[in-house]
C-alpha positions in Angstrom: 86.1 86.7 131.9 84.8 89.4 129.6 85.5 87.7 126.3 88.0 87.0 123.5 89.5 89.4 121.0 90.1 87.5 117.7 92.6 89.2 115.3 92.6 88.7 111.6 96.2 88.8 110.5 96.7 90.3 107.0 95.7 93.9 107.0 95.2 94.0 110.8 98.3 92.8 112.5 100.6 93.4 109.5 100.5 95.5 106.4 100.8 92.6 104.0 98.7 93.7 101.1 101.6 95.4 99.2 103.8 92.3 99.3 100.8 90.0 98.6 99.9 92.0 95.5 103.5 92.3 94.4 103.9 88.5 94.7 100.7 87.9 92.8 101.8 90.3 90.1 105.1 88.4 89.8 103.3 85.1 89.6 101.0 86.2 86.7 103.9 87.8 84.9 106.5 85.0 85.3 104.2 82.0 84.9 101.5 83.3 82.5 102.9 86.4 80.8 100.0 88.5 82.1 100.6 92.0 83.6 98.3 92.2 86.6 97.7 95.4 88.7 97.4 95.9 92.4 93.7 96.7 92.0 93.0 93.3 90.4 93.5 91.7 93.7 91.5 94.1 95.8 88.1 92.2 95.6 89.8 89.1 96.9 91.5 90.5 100.0 90.8 88.3 103.0 89.6 85.3 101.1 92.7 83.1 101.4 95.6 82.4 99.1 93.7 80.2 96.6 90.9 82.7 96.0 93.3 85.6 96.0 94.9 84.2 92.8 92.0 82.3 91.3 89.7 85.3 91.4 91.9 87.5 89.2 92.7 84.6 86.9 89.0 84.1 86.3 88.6 87.8 85.7 91.4 87.6 83.2 89.8 84.6 81.5 92.8 82.4 82.1 93.1 79.0 83.8 96.0 78.6 86.3 97.6 75.6 87.9 96.5 76.7 91.3 98.8 74.7 93.6 101.8 75.8 91.5 100.6 79.4 91.3 100.1 79.6 95.1 103.4 78.0 95.9 105.2 80.4 93.5 103.4 83.5 94.9 104.0 82.3 98.5 107.8 82.0 97.8 107.9 85.5 96.4 105.8 86.8 99.3 108.1 85.4 101.9 111.1 86.8 100.0 109.5 90.3 100.2 108.8 89.9 103.9 112.4 89.0 104.6 113.4 92.3 103.1 110.8 94.3 105.0 111.1 96.3 108.1 108.5 96.0 110.9 105.2 95.7 109.0 102.9 96.1 112.0 100.3 98.8 112.0 100.3 101.7 114.5 98.8 100.8 117.8 98.6 97.1 117.2 101.3 96.1 119.7 99.9 98.4 122.4 96.4 96.8 121.9 97.8 93.3 122.1 99.8 94.0 125.2 96.8 95.7 127.0 94.6 92.7 126.3 97.2 90.1 127.1 97.9 91.8 130.5 94.2 91.7 131.5 93.0 88.4 133.0 89.4 89.0 131.9 90.3 88.7 128.2 91.8 86.0 125.9 93.6 86.6 122.6 93.4 84.6 119.3 94.5 84.9 115.8 92.3 83.6 113.0 93.9 84.0 109.5 92.9 82.6 106.1 96.6 82.4 105.3 98.3 78.9 105.5 100.8 78.4 108.2 103.8 78.7 105.9 102.7 82.3 105.1 101.3 83.1 108.5 104.4 82.5 110.6 106.7 84.7 108.4 104.1 87.4 108.4 103.8 87.4 112.2 107.6 87.5 112.4 107.8 90.5 110.1 105.1 92.2 112.1 107.0 91.5 115.3 104.0 89.7 116.8 104.8 87.1 119.5 102.6 84.1 119.3 103.1 83.2 122.9 100.9 86.2 123.8 97.9 84.4 122.2 95.7 81.7 123.5 94.9 80.3 120.1 96.3 80.5 116.6 94.0 79.3 113.8 95.3 79.4 110.2 94.0 78.5 106.8 95.4 75.0 106.9 93.1 74.2 109.8 89.8 74.9 108.0 88.0 73.7 104.9 86.0 76.8 104.1 87.5 80.2 103.8 85.9 83.6 104.5 83.2 84.7 104.1 82.3 81.3 105.5 82.4 81.6 109.4 84.3 78.4 109.9 87.6 80.0 110.8 86.1 82.1 113.5 83.9 79.3 114.9 87.1 77.2 115.0 88.8 79.8 117.1 85.9 80.0 119.5 85.8 76.2 119.8 89.6 76.0 120.4 89.1 78.3 123.4 85.9 76.7 124.6 84.2 80.1 124.2 80.7 81.0 123.1 81.0 82.9 119.7 78.8 85.7 121.2 81.6 86.4 123.7 84.1 87.1 120.9 85.1 90.4 119.3 86.8 90.1 115.9 89.2 92.7 114.6 88.9 92.8 110.8 90.0 94.9 107.8 88.1 93.2 104.9 84.5 93.0 103.7 84.6 89.2 103.5 86.1 88.9 107.0 83.3 91.0 108.5 80.7 88.7 106.8 82.5 85.7 108.3 82.6 87.3 111.8 78.9 88.2 111.7 77.9 84.8 110.3 79.7 83.3 113.3 77.6 85.3 115.7 80.5 87.5 116.8 80.9 91.2 117.2 83.2 92.9 114.8 85.4 96.0 114.8 86.7 97.0 111.4 89.9 99.0 110.7 90.1 101.0 107.5 93.6 99.6 106.6 92.4 97.9 103.4 88.9 99.3 102.5 87.2 102.6 103.0 84.8 103.0 105.9 81.7 102.9 103.7 82.5 99.4 102.6 83.0 98.2 106.2 79.6 99.5 107.5 78.3 96.1 108.5 80.8 96.0 111.3 79.7 97.0 114.8 82.3 99.7 114.8 84.7 101.1 112.2 87.9 102.9 113.2 90.8 104.2 111.2 93.5 102.7 113.4 94.1 100.2 116.2 95.1 103.2 118.2 91.4 103.9 118.7 90.6 100.5 120.2 91.0 99.8 123.9 89.6 97.6 126.6 86.7 99.9 127.4 85.6 100.0 123.8 85.9 96.2 123.5 83.7 95.7 126.6 81.2 98.2 125.2 81.1 96.4 121.8 80.6 93.0 123.6 77.8 94.2 125.8 75.9 96.4 123.5 
């Protein structure tokens, strides 16, 4: 076996940042009377549902009831997903299928999102979980990215050395987590510009530019 490709979910498998930000904006407006903007959430992309809301709240200088805020934003997020068309990014299904059809590779998902957000997201992105050998979500770990726990958990679930894993990420904190886990990382510029993702082993502007040959090269370089 060559190795494992580990997909982050939000911003990699599905374009969830617009509904995430819209849900957060609705939460701050409806519960706290604060008008947030999309850019207020950008520094917290990829850090999990709690930090995604607590970070802007701290920046605003307000204290939120985090469990209630997360539950409210999650409900809004799922409502928005139910109204959405296919939110998958170009090339992502072709990449999944090419890896899934090759016996030398395994597939995993490792997302900071809790399961009640992850499953609707995967459904909206038309991603079939049965194609994956492991599905790790935020409910299964204590520490969120940039802590490497979620990626180490994925490797452990598959009985694979972290050095044999290639992570597909879109976020700065996710790259930090992958590298801290001792994994290779390919970053896609779906959420951040290339210059912010320079710590990845490779930066591309679309999953269309990732194939098995490139994955093998990244793993063996």
